[in-house]
N, C-alpha and C positions, 0 to 999 in steps of 0.2 A: 645307462644312467639309472640309478635306483629310484624307485618311487616312494621308498620309505627312508626316513632320515632319523638317526639318533640325535639326541640333544648335542652331543659332541660334534656332529656334522654341522649343525647350525652354528656352533661356536666357531668352527674353523672358517666357515664361509662369511659369517657376519662380523667376526671380531669381538662379539659380545660373549663374555664368560658364561659357561653353562650355569654356574651358581646364580649369576644375575638373571639369566633367562628364567630359571625356576622361580626366583622371587617375583619377577614381572608376571609370570604365569599365575602364581598363587595370589598375588596381591591385586593385579589388574585384569587378569583373564585375557591377556593379549594372545595367548596360544591355547589351543584345546587339543592336546594330543589324542591320537587314536590308540587302540590297543590290539595286539595280535591275539590269536586264539590262545596263546600261552601267557597272556596278560602282560606282554612287554610293550612299553610305551614307544610310539613312533610318531613322526611328523611327515606331512605330505609336501608335495611341491608347492602347493598354495601357501602352506605355512612358511616355507622357505622364502617365497616372494614377499610375504607379509613382513617377515622379520628383517629382510634386507631393506625394505622401505622404512620400517621403523628405525633401524640402525642409522639410515641416512638422515632422517628427521632429527633423531637424538644427537647425532654428531654435529648438526647445524643449529643447535640451541633449543630445540623443542624438549620440554620436560616430558618424561614418560607418563606422568599423571595426566597431562594434557592429551598426549597421543592416544592414550587408552580410551579416552572419551570420544574420539573421532570415529565415524563410520569408515568402513574399508574404502569407499569411494573417495572420501576426503583425504585419507592417508595417501592414496595413490596420486590424487591431484596435487597435494602439497609436495610429495616426493618428486613428481615430474616437474613441478615449478622450479625446484632447486636444481634439478639436472639441466633444465633448459637455460638456467642463468649462467652455467659454466663458471662458477666462482672459484671452485677448487678442483684441481685435477683428480684428486683421490675420490671425489664423489662419483666419478664415472666408472670406477673399477667394478663395483657391484652391478652396475648397469650392463657392463660387458659380460659378466658372469651369467646374467639372465639371457643375454643374446645367445651365448653358447648353449645354454640349457635348451633354448627354444630352436636352435639352429637357424636363427633369424639373420640372414646375411644383409638384408636391406637395412635393418635396424643397426647392425654393427657398422655398416658403411656410413650411416648418418651420424652416429655417435663419434666415430673417429674423425670424419670430415669436419664436424663442428668443433671438436677438440683442437684440431689443427688451426682452424680459423681463430679460435679464442686464445689458445695457449702457445701456438707455434708448433712446428713440426718436431723439433728436438725435445721440447718439454712434453709433448704428447707421447712420444716414444718412450722417454725415460721415466716419466711420472705417472703415465696411465698404462701404456701397453706392457712394459716390462714387469711392473708390479702385478698386472693382470696375469701375465704368463707365469709368474711365480705362484700365483694363486692356483692356476691350473695344475702346476706341479704338485702342490699340496693336495689338491683334490685327486690327482692321479694316484698318489701314494696310498690313499685310503679307499681307492676303488670307486670314486664318485664321478670319474670321467672315463669314457671309453675311447678307444683309438680313433673312431670316426669323428668324434667331437674335437679331439686334439688336432687331428689333421685338418679339419674344417677351419678352425681358428688360425692355426699356424699358416695355412695357405693364404688366408685373408691378410694377416699381418705382414707376411712376406711380400705380398703384392704392394702394400702401402709403402714399405721401405724402398722397394724398387722404383716406385713412382717418385718418391722423394729424391732418390739418386738421379733419376732421369731429369728432374726439374732443376738440378743444380747448374748455376752459371757463375762460378766463382771468379774473382779477379785473378788473372794469370800472375804467377810468381816469377820473379827473375831467375830463381834457381830452384825449381821444384825438385823434390826427391821422389824416388820410385819405391812404392810400397808393394809388397807381395803379401796377399792375404789368402789363407787356406786353412782347411781342417785336416788333421792327419787321417790315415786310413781308419775306416769304421766309425769316424765321427760324423754324425748326420745333423746335429742341431746347430744350424748356421745363422739363426736370426741375430745373435749377438755380433757375430763376425760381419754379417751383412750391414749392420748399423755402423760398425767401425769403418767399413768401406765408405758409407755416407759421410762420416766425420772427416776422413782423410781427404776425400774429394772436395768437401766443402772448404777445406783450407787451401785448395788449389794444387795439391800434389797429384802425381800420376799413380794409378792403381792397376795392379795385375791381380784380378780377383779370380782365384781358381776354385773356390767353393768347397764342397763336401768331399771327404774321404779321398784325399790325394796321396798316392804312393810317394815315398821319399825320393825315389829315383826321378820322378817327374819334376820335383823341385830343381834338381840338378840340371835337367834338360832345359827347363824354362830359363833359369838364371844364366845358363851358358849363352843364351840369346840376348836376354835383357837382365843385366845384373841388378840386384835389389839393394837399395840403401837400407831399407827397413823390412823385416819379415814379421808378420803378425799371425798368431795362431792361438787356438783354444783347446785345452784338454779337459774333456768332461768325463769320459768313460775310461776304465782300465784298458790298457793296450794289450794286444795279443802277441805273445812271444818276446816282448821287450818291455822293460819298465819305463815309466815316464822319465826317470833320471837318465837312463841310458839313451833314450831317444833325444832328450834335450842336449846331452853331451855331444851326440852325433851331429845335431843341428848346429850347435855352436862351432864345432870343429870344421864342419863342411862349409860354413859361411862366416869365416872370421872377420871379413870386411863389412859385414852387415850388423846393424843394430836389430836385435830380436826382441819382440814384445809378446809376452805370453799371459794367458789368463785361464780360468777354468777351475772347476771343483777339485780337480786332482791336486792342486797346489795347496789346498786347505784341509787336507786329510791329516788329522793330528798323529796318526800312527804310521804315516809314510812321508816324513819330511823330505823336501827336495832342495838340493843346493843349486843355486843359480850360477851358471858360468858367467864370466866377467862381461860378456857382451849381451847379456839377457836382462830385460826389465820385466818385472811382474806388475800387472795392473789388476786391481780387484773390481773395478767398476768402470763404466763408460765415462764417469766424471773424472776419474784418475787418468783415463786414456786421453781425454780432452786436455787435461792439465799438462800432460807430457807434450802433446801436439802444440800447445800454446806457449810452452815454456821456452824462454830464450836460452836456457841451459841445456836443451836437448841437442847435444853436439853429435851429429850423425857420423862425423869422422873420428870421434874420440877413441874408437876401438881399432882403428886401422893400424896394422903393424908398422914399425919404423923401417 
């Protein structure tokens, strides 16, 4: 993790435009950048924490002119008061960023547990955890997160989702469907799929969760034993030796009696459009996934051959 931040880094993390930060710096003196030996301005970790707290106060109705007059201790106190009230899910995202920077597991656990109490499990995952994970992705792209920090946070989030799954006791369905959830070979980012597992089980359906990097032949072996009404998978990375279109066609042809639900970055690449086979549904978000699960029009048998 770098100890020096450019103003663009502060913009990415706080959501406050660099132009606005410069105005606040010049007009109110809220930041006092250091300079390198070559006279390049930079900001420290303390500056980042300060601007995250200021951003939180400002987004909750505090005018910057008022914030600028507060001592650091009062800014921290007011920010913590807002966070402790749990009025908005989005307020907790920057708090989690600081947990990651500090590698503070106890604080992370406390924040997530309190979010679940105040907002519920689904809202916490969808409106706090996943936006936070996207923030980590942005930080990764500019070199502001190292692999240890990403693994640290991913492990903690994964544990929370698994605990949520273990705590499910849904009403039994008269005719539950069998869902098979997996990631293709070399796909390792399973948090989104794991949460789909939670959503499916919460509706009372059966789940075969195979997890990361599953070879195609293993799908055939599993479904020979337990046929799947619905197959759910995610394509994030480019595939080796085969295009996503070819893989998807093979999947559709191999499981003509199954409804296939797919998502992932690969479907939204403008230079590589993918044509969906007739028994495949694309979902862009977990909200859409839930809508499909809840929809009375989701006919699992619609694609069975005559």
